[in-house]
Backbone as a printed PyTorch tensor [residue, N CA C, xyz], in Angstrom:
tensor([[[298.8670,  65.0110, 121.4780],
         [299.0550,  63.6370, 121.0130],
         [299.3640,  63.6060, 119.5120]],

        [[298.6460,  64.4030, 118.7500],
         [298.8720,  64.4350, 117.3060],
         [300.2570,  64.9550, 116.9770]],

        [[300.7070,  65.9620, 117.7330],
         [302.0530,  66.5030, 117.4940],
         [303.1210,  65.4640, 117.8190]],

        [[302.9220,  64.6640, 118.8630],
         [303.8910,  63.6190, 119.2200],
         [303.9670,  62.5420, 118.1560]],

        [[302.8230,  62.1320, 117.6450],
         [302.7980,  61.1160, 116.5860],
         [303.4620,  61.6600, 115.3230]],

        [[303.1820,  62.9120, 115.0080],
         [303.7880,  63.5220, 113.8270],
         [305.3030,  63.6240, 113.9900]],

        [[305.7550,  64.0130, 115.1800],
         [307.1910,  64.0970, 115.4440],
         [307.8640,  62.7370, 115.2900]],

        [[307.2390,  61.6950, 115.8490],
         [307.7980,  60.3410, 115.7230],
         [307.8220,  59.8920, 114.2700]],

        [[306.7530,  60.1770, 113.5320],
         [306.6980,  59.7880, 112.1220],
         [307.7760,  60.4940, 111.3150]],

        [[307.9510,  61.7890, 111.5640],
         [308.9920,  62.5380, 110.8500],
         [310.3930,  62.0580, 111.2120]],

        [[310.5950,  61.7110, 112.4770],
         [311.8990,  61.1970, 112.8900],
         [312.1980,  59.8690, 112.1970]],

        [[311.2150,  58.9760, 112.1580],
         [311.4140,  57.6870, 111.4810],
         [311.6610,  57.8870, 109.9930]],

        [[310.9610,  58.8190, 109.3940],
         [311.1750,  59.0910, 107.9650],
         [312.5670,  59.6690, 107.7230]],

        [[313.0450,  60.5320, 108.6300],
         [314.3790,  61.1040, 108.4480],
         [315.4750,  60.0620, 108.5980]],

        [[315.1970,  59.0000, 109.3220],
         [316.1600,  57.9080, 109.4960],
         [316.0330,  56.8480, 108.4080]],

        [[315.1660,  57.0900, 107.4670],
         [314.9300,  56.1600, 106.3540],
         [314.4680,  54.7840, 106.8220]],

        [[313.6370,  54.7710, 107.8410],
         [313.1370,  53.5000, 108.3760],
         [312.2840,  52.7560, 107.3400]],

        [[311.4210,  53.4250, 106.5530],
         [310.6870,  52.6620, 105.5290],
         [311.6060,  51.9430, 104.5380]],

        [[312.6850,  52.6030, 104.1210],
         [313.6350,  51.9480, 103.2080],
         [314.3630,  50.8120, 103.9110]],

        [[314.6340,  50.9820, 105.2140],
         [315.3100,  49.9110, 105.9480],
         [314.4230,  48.6760, 106.0610]],

        [[313.1110,  48.8760, 106.1270],
         [312.2000,  47.7270, 106.1660],
         [312.2770,  46.9230, 104.8740]],

        [[312.4250,  47.6060, 103.7510],
         [312.6170,  46.9000, 102.4740],
         [313.9370,  46.1420, 102.4660]],

        [[314.9860,  46.7600, 102.9930],
         [316.2850,  46.0830, 103.0590],
         [316.2070,  44.8550, 103.9640]],

        [[315.4960,  44.9690, 105.0730],
         [315.3450,  43.8150, 105.9670],
         [314.5280,  42.7060, 105.3120]],

        [[313.5400,  43.0630, 104.5140],
         [312.7850,  42.0510, 103.7740],
         [313.6930,  41.3270, 102.7870]],

        [[314.5910,  42.0640, 102.1310],
         [315.5420,  41.4290, 101.2010],
         [316.4820,  40.4910, 101.9510]],

        [[316.9110,  40.8750, 103.1480],
         [317.7630,  40.0000, 103.9670],
         [317.0090,  38.7270, 104.3250]],

        [[315.7330,  38.8690, 104.6780],
         [314.9210,  37.6960, 105.0350],
         [314.7800,  36.7450, 103.8500]],

        [[314.5420,  37.2890, 102.6680],
         [314.4150,  36.4470, 101.4680],
         [315.7430,  35.7520, 101.1740]],

        [[316.8460,  36.4820, 101.2640],
         [318.1630,  35.8870, 101.0070],
         [318.4680,  34.7840, 102.0150]],

        [[318.1090,  35.0030, 103.2840],
         [318.3230,  33.9690, 104.2940],
         [317.4770,  32.7410, 104.0070]],

        [[316.2350,  32.9550, 103.6150],
         [315.3470,  31.8260, 103.3130],
         [315.8930,  30.9980, 102.1630]],

        [[316.3550,  31.6680, 101.1190],
         [316.9210,  30.9600,  99.9640],
         [318.1890,  30.2160, 100.3710]],

        [[319.0490,  30.8680, 101.1360],
         [320.3020,  30.2290, 101.5540],
         [320.0370,  29.0150, 102.4270]],

        [[319.0730,  29.1190, 103.3450],
         [318.7740,  27.9770, 104.2160],
         [318.1320,  26.8310, 103.4400]],

        [[317.3940,  27.1560, 102.4020],
         [316.7590,  26.1020, 101.6050],
         [317.7930,  25.2730, 100.8510]],

        [[318.8600,  25.8990, 100.3950],
         [319.8540,  25.2130,  99.5810],
         [321.1100,  24.8160, 100.3460]],

        [[321.1000,  24.9970, 101.6750],
         [322.2700,  24.6740, 102.4870],
         [322.0680,  23.3310, 103.1740]],

        [[323.1040,  22.4970, 103.2450],
         [322.9820,  21.2550, 104.0060],
         [322.7080,  21.5470, 105.4870]],

        [[322.1020,  20.6050, 106.1680],
         [321.6970,  20.8080, 107.5640],
         [322.8810,  20.9050, 108.5190]],

        [[324.0480,  20.4870, 108.1120],
         [325.2200,  20.5900, 108.9810],
         [326.4010,  21.1010, 108.1650]],

        [[327.4380,  21.4830, 108.8780],
         [328.6270,  21.9990, 108.2080],
         [328.7880,  23.4900, 108.4390]],

        [[329.8710,  24.0210, 107.9030],
         [330.2190,  25.4270, 108.1360],
         [329.2040,  26.3820, 107.5340]],

        [[328.6570,  26.0520, 106.3590],
         [327.7240,  26.9590, 105.7110],
         [326.4070,  27.0730, 106.4630]],

        [[326.0210,  26.0420, 107.1710],
         [324.7670,  26.0980, 107.9240],
         [324.8540,  27.0570, 109.0940]],

        [[326.0570,  27.4010, 109.5280],
         [326.2500,  28.4130, 110.5640],
         [326.5850,  29.7630, 109.9270]],

        [[327.3420,  29.7420, 108.8350],
         [327.8170,  30.9690, 108.2230],
         [326.6850,  31.7880, 107.5960]],

        [[325.7490,  31.1660, 106.8830],
         [324.6910,  31.9210, 106.2190],
         [323.7550,  32.6230, 107.2020]],

        [[323.2770,  31.9550, 108.2710],
         [322.4600,  32.6980, 109.2380],
         [323.2290,  33.8210, 109.9290]],

        [[324.5050,  33.5870, 110.2080],
         [325.3230,  34.6260, 110.8370],
         [325.5300,  35.8140, 109.8910]],

        [[325.6980,  35.5440, 108.6170],
         [325.8190,  36.6170, 107.6300],
         [324.5150,  37.3980, 107.5160]],

        [[323.3830,  36.6950, 107.5550],
         [322.0890,  37.3750, 107.5490],
         [321.9110,  38.2610, 108.7640]],

        [[322.3470,  37.7760, 109.9250],
         [322.2600,  38.5850, 111.1460],
         [323.1570,  39.8100, 111.0500]],

        [[324.3490,  39.6610, 110.4780],
         [325.2530,  40.8110, 110.3120],
         [324.6680,  41.8260, 109.3480]],

        [[324.0400,  41.3640, 108.2790],
         [323.4210,  42.2840, 107.3230],
         [322.2570,  43.0420, 107.9620]],

        [[321.4450,  42.3330, 108.7340],
         [320.3220,  42.9900, 109.4140],
         [320.8350,  43.9920, 110.4510]],

        [[321.8990,  43.6400, 111.1630],
         [322.4860,  44.5600, 112.1460],
         [323.0440,  45.7980, 111.4580]],

        [[323.6440,  45.6210, 110.2880],
         [324.1710,  46.7610, 109.5400],
         [323.0420,  47.7020, 109.1210]],

        [[321.9010,  47.1460, 108.7340],
         [320.7440,  47.9770, 108.3770],
         [320.3030,  48.8010, 109.5780]],

        [[320.2480,  48.1860, 110.7540],
         [319.8620,  48.9100, 111.9660],
         [320.8640,  50.0230, 112.2520]],

        [[322.1440,  49.7370, 112.1130],
         [323.1700,  50.7460, 112.3680],
         [323.1000,  51.9150, 111.4070]],

        [[322.8300,  51.6440, 110.1560],
         [322.7890,  52.7060, 109.1490],
         [321.5900,  53.6300, 109.3680]],

        [[320.5100,  53.1150, 109.9340],
         [319.3400,  53.9620, 110.1640],
         [319.5420,  54.9710, 111.2910]],

        [[320.6800,  54.9580, 111.9470],
         [320.9410,  55.9560, 112.9810],
         [321.4330,  57.2720, 112.3950]],

        [[321.6370,  57.3200, 111.0900],
         [322.1350,  58.5390, 110.4330],
         [321.0990,  59.6500, 110.4920]],

        [[321.5510,  60.8320, 110.8360],
         [320.6920,  62.0090, 110.8570],
         [321.0740,  62.9370, 109.7170]],

        [[320.1620,  63.2080, 108.8010],
         [320.4880,  64.1280, 107.7090],
         [320.4430,  65.5900, 108.1410]],

        [[319.9570,  65.8500, 109.3570],
         [319.7660,  67.2320, 109.7920],
         [320.9840,  67.8260, 110.4880]],

        [[321.8280,  67.0200, 111.0840],
         [323.0320,  67.5150, 111.7320],
         [322.7650,  68.2360, 113.0360]],

        [[323.5190,  69.2760, 113.2720],
         [323.4680,  70.0040, 114.5370],
         [322.1100,  70.6060, 114.8900]],

        [[321.3150,  71.1310, 113.9450],
         [320.0220,  71.6850, 114.3480],
         [319.1440,  70.6710, 115.0750]],

        [[319.3000,  69.4130, 114.7300],
         [318.5000,  68.3920, 115.3960],
         [318.8840,  68.2620, 116.8680]],

        [[320.1520,  68.4250, 117.1760],
         [320.6200,  68.2690, 118.5490],
         [320.0380,  69.3020, 119.5020]],

        [[319.7020,  70.4610, 118.9910],
         [319.1410,  71.4950, 119.8560],
         [317.6170,  71.5320, 119.7890]],

        [[317.0320,  70.5360, 119.1530],
         [315.5790,  70.5280, 118.9410],
         [314.7940,  70.2850, 120.2160]],

        [[315.4230,  69.7250, 121.2240],
         [314.6640,  69.5410, 122.4510],
         [314.9780,  68.2620, 123.1650]],

        [[314.2070,  68.0470, 124.2220],
         [314.4350,  66.9200, 125.1110],
         [313.9790,  65.5920, 124.5360]],

        [[313.2130,  65.5980, 123.4550],
         [312.6550,  64.3580, 122.9240],
         [313.6340,  63.5720, 122.0600]],

        [[314.7210,  64.1620, 121.6590],
         [315.6300,  63.5070, 120.7210],
         [316.1620,  62.1610, 121.2160]],

        [[316.6440,  62.0340, 122.4700],
         [317.0830,  60.7030, 122.9120],
         [315.9690,  59.6620, 122.8750]],

        [[314.7590,  60.0780, 123.2190],
         [313.6370,  59.1290, 123.1920],
         [313.2820,  58.7380, 121.7680]],

        [[313.3720,  59.6850, 120.8550],
         [313.1200,  59.3780, 119.4530],
         [314.1790,  58.4210, 118.8940]],

        [[315.4370,  58.6660, 119.2620],
         [316.5160,  57.7570, 118.8360],
         [316.2710,  56.3470, 119.3710]],

        [[315.9520,  56.2630, 120.6600],
         [315.6970,  54.9610, 121.2840],
         [314.5490,  54.2400, 120.5900]],

        [[313.4600,  54.9540, 120.3620],
         [312.3060,  54.3400, 119.7050],
         [312.6060,  53.8780, 118.2950]],

        [[313.3430,  54.7070, 117.5450],
         [313.6730,  54.3390, 116.1680],
         [314.5630,  53.1050, 116.1180]],

        [[315.5540,  53.0430, 117.0050],
         [316.4540,  51.8890, 117.0140],
         [315.7080,  50.6300, 117.4510]],

        [[314.8860,  50.7470, 118.4890],
         [314.1320,  49.5760, 118.9520],
         [313.1370,  49.1010, 117.8980]],

        [[312.5030,  50.0260, 117.1950],
         [311.5700,  49.6290, 116.1380],
         [312.2960,  48.9210, 114.9970]],

        [[313.4340,  49.4680, 114.5960],
         [314.1860,  48.8440, 113.5030],
         [314.7810,  47.5160, 113.9310]],

        [[315.2760,  47.4390, 115.1750],
         [315.8110,  46.1680, 115.6680],
         [314.7130,  45.1210, 115.7980]],

        [[313.5350,  45.5340, 116.2270],
         [312.4030,  44.6090, 116.2870],
         [312.0220,  44.1040, 114.9040]],

        [[312.0460,  45.0060, 113.9250],
         [311.7630,  44.5910, 112.5440],
         [312.8340,  43.6300, 112.0430]],

        [[314.0920,  43.8530, 112.4470],
         [315.1760,  42.9340, 112.0530],
         [314.9520,  41.5520, 112.6600]],

        [[314.5300,  41.5040, 113.9210],
         [314.2290,  40.2150, 114.5560],
         [313.1170,  39.4970, 113.8090]],

        [[312.0630,  40.2360, 113.4920],
         [310.9520,  39.6450, 112.7560],
         [311.3570,  39.1660, 111.3760]],

        [[312.1800,  39.9550, 110.6890],
         [312.6170,  39.5730, 109.3440],
         [313.4560,  38.3050, 109.3730]],

        [[314.3900,  38.2230, 110.3190],
         [315.2170,  37.0100, 110.3980],
         [314.3850,  35.8060, 110.8210]],

        [[313.4400,  36.0060, 111.7250],
         [312.5790,  34.8960, 112.1440],
         [311.7520,  34.3870, 110.9640]],

        [[311.2080,  35.3110, 110.1740],
         [310.4450,  34.8870, 108.9920],
         [311.3410,  34.2390, 107.9510]],

        [[312.5420,  34.7600, 107.7950],
         [313.4730,  34.1730, 106.8310],
         [313.9280,  32.7820, 107.2200]],

        [[313.9050,  32.4820, 108.5200],
         [314.3710,  31.1820, 109.0020],
         [313.2510,  30.1490, 109.1370]],

        [[311.9990,  30.5560, 108.9450],
         [310.8810,  29.6200, 109.0910],
         [311.0440,  28.4640, 108.1160]],

        [[311.0140,  27.2830, 108.6420],
         [311.1380,  26.0940, 107.8150],
         [312.5530,  25.8020, 107.3570]],

        [[313.4930,  26.6410, 107.7080],
         [314.8830,  26.4250, 107.3190],
         [315.6010,  25.5320, 108.3110]],

        [[316.7680,  25.1000, 107.9330],
         [317.5600,  24.2200, 108.7930],
         [318.6200,  25.0460, 109.5090]],

        [[318.2680,  25.5510, 110.6790],
         [319.2170,  26.3020, 111.4930],
         [319.9680,  25.3240, 112.3890]],

        [[321.2540,  25.2310, 112.2130],
         [322.0530,  24.3050, 113.0010],
         [321.9770,  24.6340, 114.4800]],

        [[322.1100,  25.9080, 114.8300],
         [322.1070,  26.3060, 116.2340],
         [320.7240,  26.6990, 116.7320]],

        [[319.7570,  26.8580, 115.8500],
         [318.3980,  27.1830, 116.2450],
         [318.0990,  28.6710, 116.2290]],

        [[316.8190,  28.9870, 116.3600],
         [316.3580,  30.3760, 116.3220],
         [316.8610,  31.1980, 117.5020]],

        [[316.9360,  30.6470, 118.7340],
         [317.4640,  31.4800, 119.8280],
         [318.8960,  31.9610, 119.5800]],

        [[319.7180,  31.1130, 118.9990],
         [321.0970,  31.5150, 118.6900],
         [321.1160,  32.5800, 117.6040]],

        [[320.2250,  32.4790, 116.6250],
         [320.1580,  33.4780, 115.5620],
         [319.7760,  34.8440, 116.1350]],

        [[318.7980,  34.8780, 117.0170],
         [318.3790,  36.1440, 117.6200],
         [319.4330,  36.6730, 118.5900]],

        [[320.1290,  35.7740, 119.2900],
         [321.2480,  36.1950, 120.1580],
         [322.3410,  36.8470, 119.3230]],

        [[322.6820,  36.2120, 118.2040],
         [323.7040,  36.7670, 117.3170],
         [323.2710,  38.1190, 116.7550]],

        [[321.9980,  38.2310, 116.3900],
         [321.4920,  39.4970, 115.8780],
         [321.5950,  40.5940, 116.9360]],

        [[321.2290,  40.2850, 118.1610],
         [321.3040,  41.2920, 119.2350],
         [322.7380,  41.7640, 119.4330]],

        [[323.6760,  40.8410, 119.5170],
         [325.0670,  41.2250, 119.7090],
         [325.6310,  42.0050, 118.5380]],

        [[325.3360,  41.5600, 117.3210],
         [325.8340,  42.2550, 116.1350],
         [325.1910,  43.6330, 115.9870]],

        [[323.9340,  43.7580, 116.3880],
         [323.2840,  45.0730, 116.3680],
         [323.9570,  46.0060, 117.3620]],

        [[324.3020,  45.4880, 118.5260],
         [325.0380,  46.2990, 119.4970],
         [326.3690,  46.7690, 118.9470]],

        [[327.0580,  45.8970, 118.2370],
         [328.3270,  46.2780, 117.6100],
         [328.1000,  47.3490, 116.5530]],

        [[327.0380,  47.2180, 115.7580],
         [326.7320,  48.2230, 114.7370],
         [326.4220,  49.5700, 115.3760]],

        [[325.6840,  49.5600, 116.4820],
         [325.3410,  50.8110, 117.1580],
         [326.5720,  51.4570, 117.7790]],

        [[327.4500,  50.6540, 118.3670],
         [328.6890,  51.2060, 118.9200],
         [329.5740,  51.7820, 117.8180]],

        [[329.6320,  51.0880, 116.6860],
         [330.4190,  51.5860, 115.5620],
         [329.8330,  52.8900, 115.0300]],

        [[328.5000,  52.9800, 114.9760],
         [327.8550,  54.2180, 114.5340],
         [328.1700,  55.3650, 115.4850]],

        [[328.1810,  55.0770, 116.7830],
         [328.4840,  56.1250, 117.7570],
         [329.9390,  56.5870, 117.6600]],

        [[330.8460,  55.6830, 117.2880],
         [332.2650,  56.0290, 117.2070],
         [332.6920,  56.5580, 115.8410]],

        [[332.2440,  55.9000, 114.7730],
         [332.7220,  56.2260, 113.4290],
         [331.6860,  56.9020, 112.5490]],

        [[330.4340,  56.8470, 112.9230],
         [329.3580,  57.4080, 112.1100],
         [328.4850,  56.3190, 111.5260]],

        [[327.2560,  56.6930, 111.2140],
         [326.2900,  55.7230, 110.7010],
         [326.7090,  55.1500, 109.3520]],

        [[327.3810,  55.9500, 108.5360],
         [327.8180,  55.4670, 107.2270],
         [328.8220,  54.3250, 107.2940]],

        [[329.5560,  54.2510, 108.3940],
         [330.5430,  53.1740, 108.5720],
         [330.1000,  52.1330, 109.5950]],

        [[328.8550,  52.2110, 110.0400],
         [328.3970,  51.2910, 111.0860],
         [328.3780,  49.8350, 110.6310]],

        [[328.3300,  49.5950, 109.3360],
         [328.3310,  48.2330, 108.8260],
         [329.6820,  47.5490, 109.0370]],

        [[330.7600,  48.3230, 109.1880],
         [332.0920,  47.7170, 109.3050],
         [332.2440,  46.9130, 110.5880]],

        [[331.6150,  47.3450, 111.6650],
         [331.7100,  46.6220, 112.9400],
         [331.1340,  45.2140, 112.8670]],

        [[329.8600,  45.0610, 112.4500],
         [329.2940,  43.7150, 112.3820],
         [330.0030,  42.7950, 111.3870]],

        [[330.4490,  43.3530, 110.2600],
         [331.0830,  42.4800, 109.2820],
         [332.5070,  42.1110, 109.6720]],

        [[333.1860,  42.9790, 110.4000],
         [334.4910,  42.6010, 110.9460],
         [334.3110,  41.5050, 111.9910]],

        [[333.3290,  41.6890, 112.8490],
         [333.0450,  40.6700, 113.8580],
         [332.5960,  39.3670, 113.1970]],

        [[331.8890,  39.4600, 112.0740],
         [331.4630,  38.2710, 111.3320],
         [332.6660,  37.4420, 110.8910]],

        [[333.6820,  38.1140, 110.3630],
         [334.8830,  37.3930, 109.9090],
         [335.5610,  36.6960, 111.0800]],

        [[335.6960,  37.4040, 112.1970],
         [336.3000,  36.8020, 113.3920],
         [335.4410,  35.6510, 113.8930]],

        [[334.1280,  35.8070, 113.8480],
         [333.2220,  34.7650, 114.3360],
         [333.2760,  33.5100, 113.4850]],

        [[333.3540,  33.6880, 112.1830],
         [333.4370,  32.5050, 111.3130],
         [334.7100,  31.7300, 111.6110]],

        [[335.8020,  32.4530, 111.8160],
         [337.0500,  31.7840, 112.1880],
         [336.8960,  31.1030, 113.5460]],

        [[336.2320,  31.7620, 114.4910],
         [336.0340,  31.1840, 115.8260],
         [335.1840,  29.9210, 115.7640]],

        [[334.1610,  29.9210, 114.9130],
         [333.3180,  28.7290, 114.7600],
         [334.1400,  27.5810, 114.1910]],

        [[334.9600,  27.8680, 113.1940],
         [335.7870,  26.8090, 112.5880],
         [336.8290,  26.2560, 113.5620]],

        [[337.3540,  27.1180, 114.4480],
         [338.3870,  26.7010, 115.3920],
         [337.8230,  26.2480, 116.7380]],

        [[336.5130,  26.3360, 116.9110],
         [335.8280,  25.9370, 118.1530],
         [336.3560,  26.6980, 119.3680]],

        [[336.4840,  28.0100, 119.2340],
         [336.9110,  28.8210, 120.3680],
         [335.8340,  28.7960, 121.4380]],

        [[336.2320,  28.9920, 122.6830],
         [335.3040,  28.8000, 123.7870],
         [334.8980,  30.0670, 124.5290]],

        [[335.4090,  31.2240, 124.1980],
         [335.0780,  32.4240, 124.9540],
         [333.6480,  32.8810, 124.6960]],

        [[332.9250,  33.3080, 125.7290],
         [331.5490,  33.7780, 125.5130],
         [331.4710,  35.0770, 124.7160]],

        [[332.5730,  35.8450, 124.6400],
         [332.5530,  37.0790, 123.8660],
         [332.4980,  36.8130, 122.3720]],

        [[332.7920,  35.6070, 121.9480],
         [332.5620,  35.1960, 120.5600],
         [331.3290,  34.2990, 120.5570]],

        [[330.1830,  34.9240, 120.8430],
         [328.9470,  34.1720, 121.0700],
         [328.5050,  33.3200, 119.8890]],

        [[328.7950,  33.6240, 118.6190],
         [328.3640,  32.7120, 117.5560],
         [329.0320,  31.3390, 117.6260]],

        [[330.1730,  31.2510, 118.2790],
         [330.8720,  29.9650, 118.3900],
         [330.3300,  29.1260, 119.5390]],

        [[329.4150,  29.6730, 120.3210],
         [328.8790,  28.9860, 121.4980],
         [327.5840,  28.2660, 121.1450]],

        [[327.2130,  27.2450, 121.9280],
         [325.9360,  26.5570, 121.7010],
         [324.7460,  27.5100, 121.8630]],

        [[323.6080,  27.0960, 121.3720],
         [322.4320,  27.9630, 121.3310],
         [321.9730,  28.4220, 122.7070]],

        [[322.0210,  27.5770, 123.6990],
         [321.4850,  27.9200, 125.0150],
         [322.5880,  28.2470, 126.0230]],

        [[323.7210,  28.7260, 125.5350],
         [324.8210,  29.1080, 126.4100],
         [324.4810,  30.4320, 127.0930]],

        [[324.3700,  30.4040, 128.3960],
         [323.9640,  31.5880, 129.1480],
         [325.0140,  32.7010, 129.0720]],

        [[326.2920,  32.3540, 129.1700],
         [327.3490,  33.3580, 129.1050],
         [327.3700,  34.0870, 127.7770]],

        [[327.1760,  33.3470, 126.6930],
         [327.1500,  33.9740, 125.3710],
         [325.9490,  34.9050, 125.2430]],

        [[324.8000,  34.5000, 125.7600],
         [323.6040,  35.3520, 125.7090],
         [323.8020,  36.6240, 126.5230]],

        [[324.4470,  36.4870, 127.6900],
         [324.7100,  37.6610, 128.5250],
         [325.6670,  38.6130, 127.8210]],

        [[326.7170,  38.0920, 127.1980],
         [327.6760,  38.9390, 126.4770],
         [326.9980,  39.6740, 125.3200]],

        [[326.1830,  38.9600, 124.5430],
         [325.4820,  39.5960, 123.4290],
         [324.5160,  40.6640, 123.9360]],

        [[323.8230,  40.3770, 125.0400],
         [322.8870,  41.3530, 125.6090],
         [323.6230,  42.5840, 126.1360]],

        [[324.7960,  42.3870, 126.7380],
         [325.5720,  43.5240, 127.2350],
         [326.0520,  44.4190, 126.0900]],

        [[326.4840,  43.8090, 125.0000],
         [326.9330,  44.5910, 123.8430],
         [325.7520,  45.3590, 123.2400]],

        [[324.5920,  44.7120, 123.1570],
         [323.4040,  45.3910, 122.6380],
         [323.0140,  46.5650, 123.5340]],

        [[323.0300,  46.3370, 124.8460],
         [322.6750,  47.4100, 125.7850],
         [323.6570,  48.5750, 125.6990]],

        [[324.9460,  48.2770, 125.5630],
         [325.9470,  49.3400, 125.4390],
         [325.7400,  50.1390, 124.1570]],

        [[325.4840,  49.4600, 123.0500],
         [325.2290,  50.1560, 121.7890],
         [323.9680,  50.9910, 121.8410]],

        [[322.9230,  50.4510, 122.4530],
         [321.6690,  51.1820, 122.5840],
         [321.8470,  52.4240, 123.4520]],

        [[322.5910,  52.3020, 124.5370],
         [322.8470,  53.4520, 125.4140],
         [323.6680,  54.5210, 124.6930]],

        [[324.6790,  54.0960, 123.9370],
         [325.5320,  55.0640, 123.2330],
         [324.7470,  55.8350, 122.1770]],

        [[323.9380,  55.1350, 121.4120],
         [323.1640,  55.8020, 120.3590],
         [322.0770,  56.6870, 120.9600]],

        [[321.4460,  56.2230, 122.0230],
         [320.3900,  57.0240, 122.6480],
         [320.9570,  58.3020, 123.2440]],

        [[322.0940,  58.2000, 123.9000],
         [322.6600,  59.3580, 124.5950],
         [323.2680,  60.3800, 123.6480]],

        [[324.0330,  59.9120, 122.6530],
         [324.7470,  60.8970, 121.8340],
         [324.4770,  60.8070, 120.3460]],

        [[323.8110,  59.7640, 119.8950],
         [323.5310,  59.6190, 118.4710],
         [324.7480,  59.1560, 117.7020]],

        [[324.5870,  59.0710, 116.4160],
         [325.6950,  58.6460, 115.5620],
         [326.7060,  59.7720, 115.4140]],

        [[327.9510,  59.4000, 115.3100],
         [329.0250,  60.3670, 115.1270],
         [328.8600,  61.0710, 113.7830]],

        [[329.3680,  62.2630, 113.6780],
         [329.2700,  63.0460, 112.4430],
         [330.4700,  62.8350, 111.5310]],

        [[331.3140,  61.8580, 111.8100],
         [332.5540,  61.6700, 111.0450],
         [332.3030,  61.2050, 109.6200]],

        [[331.2120,  60.4840, 109.4010],
         [330.9780,  59.9630, 108.0350],
         [329.7370,  60.5630, 107.4330]]])
């Protein structure tokens, strides 16, 4: 039991999870400040929470980086489970950080939409990490952010652009959950690409 706890602790430390928690706290503070000074309606009331979700998703994606490289891959059967645990822990911390950052704020679409957006953007970050590497995993969520802001302004209706959908839209929630599940499966099975 002690060896398992030590292995998990070392894996989280190698992924810089403690530093990512500080980054997520900064995202929460920035979201809280933005929501305090943003009008209750309009484009900015949707854009700032979505930007906070993209930033939190980028933090989760970047923590998939392994400084050890190939020796880690031959370390044993526990590596996929360690990857899964690290990503779920960091994603859970991102959910908590955004929820705390939004407390008392004026969320136009509400907290369920914010967490739906975070799940989908995290899935995009994980898929980008699996394809391009953890160092470039931030590009996926922020590219999707730009497309989403345009979709919100144009009132696009596809569920694959879930930020443009109402908070309780089932299709948008399913699409975001599918993207998150795909990203989680890709990172768990093969880890982040070594390209970056």
